[in-house]
C-alpha positions in Angstrom: -9.5 178.6 -80.5 -10.0 177.1 -83.9 -10.2 179.1 -87.3 -11.6 176.9 -90.0 -12.1 177.3 -93.7 -15.0 175.1 -95.0 -14.7 174.9 -98.8 -16.9 173.1 -101.1 -14.7 171.3 -103.7 -12.0 168.8 -103.6 -9.1 167.5 -105.7 -7.5 170.9 -106.2 -4.6 171.4 -108.4 -1.1 171.0 -106.8 -0.4 174.9 -107.0 -3.6 175.6 -105.1 -2.8 173.0 -102.3 0.7 174.3 -102.1 -0.3 178.0 -102.0 -2.9 177.2 -99.2 -0.5 175.1 -97.3 2.3 177.8 -97.5 0.0 180.4 -95.8 -1.7 177.9 -93.5 1.6 176.9 -92.0 2.4 180.6 -91.3 -0.7 181.0 -89.1 -0.2 181.8 -85.5 -0.4 178.4 -83.6 -3.0 179.6 -81.2 -5.4 179.9 -84.2 -5.5 176.1 -84.8 -6.1 176.9 -88.5 -7.4 174.2 -90.9 -9.4 173.6 -93.9 -12.4 171.3 -94.2 -13.1 170.1 -97.9 -16.6 169.0 -98.8 -17.3 167.1 -101.9 -19.6 169.2 -104.1 -23.2 167.8 -104.9 -23.4 166.9 -108.6 -25.8 168.9 -110.6 -26.9 166.0 -112.6 -30.3 165.2 -114.1 -33.0 167.8 -113.3 -31.3 169.1 -110.0 -31.5 172.8 -109.9 -28.8 175.3 -108.7 -31.1 176.0 -105.6 -31.4 172.2 -104.9 -27.6 171.7 -105.1 -27.0 174.8 -102.9 -29.4 173.6 -100.3 -27.9 170.0 -100.3 -24.4 171.7 -100.0 -25.7 173.8 -97.1 -26.8 170.8 -95.3 -23.3 169.2 -95.6 -21.6 172.6 -94.5 -24.0 173.0 -91.4 -23.1 169.4 -90.5 -19.3 170.3 -89.9 -19.7 173.8 -88.4 -18.6 173.8 -84.8 -21.4 174.6 -82.3 -21.4 178.4 -81.4 -18.9 179.1 -84.2 -18.9 182.6 -85.7 -19.9 182.0 -89.3 -18.4 184.2 -92.1 -19.7 183.5 -95.5 -17.8 184.4 -98.6 -20.2 186.1 -101.0 -19.9 188.4 -104.0 -22.5 190.7 -102.4 -20.7 190.7 -99.0 -19.0 193.5 -97.1 -15.9 194.6 -99.0 -13.1 194.9 -96.4 -9.6 196.3 -96.6 -6.9 194.1 -95.0 -6.7 196.5 -92.1 -10.3 196.2 -91.6 -10.2 192.4 -91.9 -7.4 192.4 -89.2 -9.7 194.6 -86.9 -12.5 192.2 -87.1 -10.2 189.3 -86.4 -8.9 191.0 -83.3 -12.4 191.4 -82.1 -13.5 187.8 -83.1 -10.3 186.4 -81.4 -11.0 188.2 -78.2 -14.6 186.8 -77.9 -13.1 183.3 -77.9 -15.7 181.8 -80.4 -14.2 179.4 -83.1 -14.3 181.1 -86.4 -15.5 179.5 -89.7 -15.1 181.0 -93.1 -17.3 179.3 -95.8 -16.4 179.0 -99.6 -19.5 177.9 -101.5 -19.5 175.5 -104.5 -19.8 176.2 -108.2 -23.4 177.8 -107.7 -22.6 179.7 -104.6 -24.1 179.5 -101.1 -27.6 178.7 -100.2 -29.7 181.8 -99.3 -30.6 180.4 -96.0 -27.1 179.7 -95.0 -26.1 183.2 -96.0 -28.9 184.6 -93.7 -27.6 182.3 -91.0 -23.9 183.7 -91.3 -22.8 186.3 -88.8 -21.2 188.3 -91.7 -21.0 188.1 -95.5 -17.6 189.1 -96.8 -16.6 189.8 -100.5 -13.0 188.8 -101.2 -12.9 190.4 -104.6 -15.2 192.1 -107.2 -13.7 189.8 -109.7 -15.0 186.3 -110.4 -12.4 183.9 -108.9 -12.0 180.1 -109.2 -12.9 178.5 -105.9 -9.4 177.1 -105.5 -7.9 180.6 -105.9 -10.2 181.9 -103.2 -8.8 179.5 -100.8 -5.4 180.7 -101.4 -6.3 184.4 -101.4 -8.5 184.1 -98.2 -5.6 182.3 -96.5 -3.1 184.8 -97.4 -5.3 187.5 -96.2 -5.9 185.8 -92.9 -2.3 185.3 -92.6 -1.6 189.1 -93.4 -4.2 190.1 -90.7 -2.4 188.0 -88.2 0.9 189.9 -89.1 -0.9 193.2 -88.6 -2.1 192.1 -85.2 1.4 191.0 -84.3 3.0 194.3 -85.7 5.0 192.2 -88.1 6.3 194.0 -91.1 4.8 191.6 -93.7 2.1 194.2 -94.3 3.1 197.5 -95.6 0.5 200.2 -95.8 
């Protein structure tokens, strides 16, 4: 089974890449964890935020594996505890579908793409840089995996 983070944005600072890589390498091998970076659409000329998000949504849809469970990160999404995230991951892993987490671009995610998602999740009430979201999401997925394995990394 594949667990993928699709992130609009590229050329992240070294500390972001290092943080992401650190938690990604800790993932259980059966998760086949990876990231797919997509170049953002430029908001040049008279392109509105909606036009940019729609264009980015097209690029995102093109790389989502067929029949994958789509989890979109959104400020209005479900606020989960880490233990709740682990419970969701357990159920999702048992159904055998690939899992895709989507991090939108600077303007967010297209409304139609959010409607297409199986679930919207809010990572934080704070406004975070997109690169930081990659690191935080990956750490939380790693932490969820340790909860599922009864590993002492997570302390309640």
